[in-house]
C-alpha positions in Angstrom: 52.4 7.2 52.3 55.8 7.4 51.4 57.0 5.8 47.7 58.7 2.3 48.6 62.8 2.4 47.7 63.5 -1.0 45.4 66.9 -2.8 45.6 67.8 -4.7 42.5 69.0 -8.2 42.7 69.9 -10.8 39.7 68.6 -14.2 39.2 71.4 -16.4 38.1 70.0 -20.0 38.7 66.6 -21.3 40.1 65.4 -25.1 40.6 62.4 -26.5 41.9 61.6 -30.7 42.9 58.7 -32.1 43.7 57.3 -35.7 43.1 55.2 -34.7 40.2 58.0 -31.7 38.3 61.4 -33.4 39.3 63.3 -30.5 38.0 62.8 -27.1 36.4 62.9 -28.2 33.0 60.1 -30.4 33.9 58.3 -27.5 36.4 58.6 -24.5 34.1 56.2 -25.5 31.1 53.7 -26.8 34.1 54.1 -23.3 35.9 53.4 -21.5 32.2 50.3 -23.3 32.6 51.1 -25.9 29.8 49.8 -29.3 29.7 52.3 -32.1 31.4 53.4 -34.8 28.7 52.6 -38.2 29.7 55.2 -40.2 30.7 55.9 -43.9 31.5 58.6 -43.2 33.6 57.8 -44.2 37.4 57.3 -40.9 39.9 60.0 -40.6 42.2 58.9 -40.0 45.7 62.4 -38.4 46.6 65.1 -37.0 44.8 68.5 -38.8 44.2 71.1 -36.2 44.8 74.6 -36.6 43.2 76.5 -34.6 46.0 75.6 -37.2 48.5 77.5 -40.8 48.1 75.1 -44.0 48.4 75.1 -44.8 51.5 74.3 -41.0 52.7 71.6 -40.8 50.3 70.0 -43.9 52.1 70.2 -42.5 55.2 69.4 -38.8 55.0 66.0 -37.6 55.5 63.5 -36.3 52.7 63.6 -32.5 53.9 67.7 -32.9 53.7 67.9 -34.9 50.0 65.0 -32.1 48.2 67.1 -29.2 49.7 70.4 -30.5 48.5 68.6 -31.5 44.8 67.5 -27.6 44.1 70.5 -26.3 45.6 72.8 -28.1 43.5 70.6 -27.6 40.3 70.6 -23.8 41.4 74.1 -23.5 41.6 74.7 -25.5 38.7 72.3 -23.0 36.6 74.3 -19.9 37.7 77.7 -21.7 37.3 79.2 -20.1 40.8 81.6 -22.2 42.8 79.9 -24.0 45.2 82.8 -23.8 47.9 82.6 -20.2 48.6 79.0 -19.4 48.0 77.0 -18.3 51.2 73.7 -19.7 51.7 70.2 -19.6 53.4 68.2 -22.7 54.1 64.6 -22.2 54.7 61.5 -24.3 56.2 58.5 -23.9 58.2 59.1 -27.0 59.7 62.1 -29.2 58.8 61.3 -33.0 58.4 58.2 -33.4 59.8 58.7 -37.3 59.4 61.9 -37.5 61.4 60.2 -35.2 64.4 57.2 -37.5 64.4 59.4 -40.7 64.6 61.0 -39.0 67.4 57.8 -37.9 69.4 56.6 -41.6 68.9 59.7 -42.9 70.2 60.0 -40.8 73.0 56.3 -41.5 74.5 56.8 -45.1 74.0 60.2 -46.3 74.5 62.6 -43.2 75.2 65.7 -45.6 75.4 65.6 -46.3 71.8 66.0 -43.1 70.9 68.2 -42.8 67.5 71.0 -40.1 67.7 71.0 -40.3 63.9 67.2 -39.7 63.8 68.3 -36.6 66.3 70.7 -34.7 64.4 68.2 -35.3 61.4 65.4 -33.1 63.2 68.0 -30.3 64.1 66.5 -27.3 61.5 69.9 -26.6 60.3 70.5 -30.3 59.0 70.2 -29.6 55.5 72.8 -26.7 55.9 74.9 -28.9 57.9 74.6 -31.8 55.2 75.3 -29.2 52.4 78.5 -27.7 54.1 80.1 -31.3 54.4 78.9 -32.5 50.6 80.2 -29.6 48.8 83.3 -28.2 51.2 82.2 -24.8 51.6 83.1 -23.0 54.3 80.8 -19.6 53.4 78.4 -18.3 56.1 74.9 -20.3 55.8 71.9 -19.4 57.9 68.9 -21.6 58.7 65.5 -19.6 58.7 61.9 -20.6 60.1 59.0 -18.1 59.6 55.7 -20.7 59.7 53.9 -20.1 56.4 56.1 -17.1 55.2 59.3 -19.2 55.7 60.1 -18.5 51.8 59.5 -14.9 52.2 61.6 -14.5 55.1 64.1 -16.6 53.7 64.3 -14.6 50.5 64.7 -11.4 52.5 67.3 -12.7 54.2 69.2 -14.0 51.3 68.5 -10.7 49.3 70.2 -8.4 52.4 73.4 -10.6 52.3 73.4 -10.1 48.7 72.9 -6.5 48.7 74.7 -5.8 51.8 78.3 -8.1 51.4 78.1 -7.6 47.7 78.3 -11.3 46.7 76.3 -13.7 45.4 73.8 -16.0 48.2 71.9 -19.2 47.4 68.4 -19.6 48.9 67.0 -23.0 49.4 63.5 -23.7 50.8 62.1 -27.0 51.4 59.3 -28.7 53.3 57.9 -32.2 54.1 54.7 -34.0 54.3 53.1 -33.9 57.5 53.2 -37.5 59.1 51.4 -39.0 62.2 50.2 -37.2 64.8 51.5 -34.0 63.5 49.5 -34.1 60.6 46.2 -33.2 62.7 47.7 -29.9 63.6 50.4 -29.1 60.6 49.6 -28.1 57.4 52.3 -29.3 54.9 51.4 -32.2 52.1 54.0 -33.8 49.7 57.3 -32.8 49.4 58.6 -29.5 47.7 62.1 -28.1 47.1 62.9 -24.2 45.7 66.2 -23.0 45.4 67.5 -19.0 43.6 70.9 -18.2 43.3 70.8 -14.2 44.0 73.5 -11.8 42.7 73.8 -8.2 43.6 75.5 -7.2 39.7 74.5 -8.6 36.2 76.2 -11.1 34.5 76.2 -13.7 31.6 74.1 -16.0 33.7 71.6 -13.2 34.7 68.1 -15.3 34.0 65.8 -12.4 35.4 65.9 -9.3 37.3 64.4 -9.3 40.9 63.9 -5.9 42.4 62.4 -6.0 46.0 61.6 -3.9 49.1 60.0 -4.3 52.5 56.6 -2.4 53.3 55.0 -2.6 56.9 51.9 -3.6 57.2 49.4 -6.2 58.0 49.6 -9.5 56.4 46.6 -12.2 56.4 48.7 -15.4 55.9 45.4 -17.4 55.2 44.2 -15.2 52.2 47.1 -15.7 49.7 47.8 -12.2 48.2 49.1 -13.9 44.7 46.6 -16.5 43.7 48.4 -19.4 41.8 47.5 -19.6 38.4 48.9 -22.7 36.8 47.4 -26.7 38.0 50.6 -27.7 38.9 51.4 -24.8 41.3 47.8 -25.2 42.3 48.9 -28.7 43.2 51.6 -27.9 45.5 50.0 -26.0 47.5 49.3 -27.7 50.2 53.0 -27.6 51.4 54.3 -25.3 53.8 56.9 -23.7 51.7 53.7 -23.0 48.8 54.4 -19.2 49.7 57.2 -19.8 47.0 55.2 -20.8 44.2 53.6 -17.6 43.4 57.5 -16.2 42.2 58.4 -19.8 40.6 55.6 -18.9 38.2 56.5 -15.8 37.9 60.0 -17.0 36.7 58.5 -19.7 34.8 56.2 -17.2 32.4 59.3 -14.8 31.9 60.8 -17.8 30.2 58.3 -17.7 27.7 57.7 -14.2 27.2 61.4 -12.2 28.0 59.5 -8.9 27.0 57.2 -9.2 30.3 57.5 -7.8 33.3 55.2 -8.7 37.0 55.2 -7.4 40.3 53.7 -9.3 43.2 53.2 -9.4 47.3 55.0 -12.2 49.4 53.5 -11.8 53.3 56.7 -11.3 55.7 54.3 -12.4 58.7 51.6 -10.4 60.7 53.7 -7.2 60.4 54.6 -6.6 56.8 54.9 -7.5 53.1 58.0 -8.5 50.8 57.4 -6.4 47.2 58.8 -8.1 44.4 59.2 -6.7 40.7 60.0 -9.1 37.9 61.4 -8.7 34.4 64.2 -10.7 31.9 
């Protein structure tokens, strides 16, 4: 078997949001396995991204809100110009609550179908909201790959950054399954993650990310990277859970700058994404 050839990228910004971990400041120590400090602040059921006006925040579905929240946080950490940054948005299912509401209406009274609900249901809704909120005219992709959606989104973003020689934003999110969909779809809770990946080292670099693709059979029902922290394990029911092992590694690198770790993310039945991380 030939030795895999790794390509190198640099993580300049990262973000994670869930109701229990509302931002990287809270998420990083929790993903390192440290106890979460007690707080009197009430848990938010969904974020409130400052990019959107108040009326837009009220109307936007959970998936759009969490995608914009983590995307904006990662770009801010990286110090990049949001208006010129290409992006990849990835989600296994999009917003399941919106899809359930549409299907319920279609089954009961199709004449009541909401045009607003419909445009929230399309898979690139988060990407469209991002472009409108930021004024960004750079290319944007919307990716879906069932339980390998984060890994496939990461591959898409990494390929773009490497071939185009430009930083790329990756944002992944999935929402809670609702109604009849909850009986057939594995996704619990709300989770968003984001990375800004750059082809060259800069003052904003927080981690090195080497990557390559290896063909082979991947068993999606048996994750290759066991989650180590209780915080990550608690989020594992979400369809974006394949991102959590990498974010655990990135959190540990912040606490141990001299460390390096390797992991594999299934890309589906045909291969793996091999990753090596270091500071």
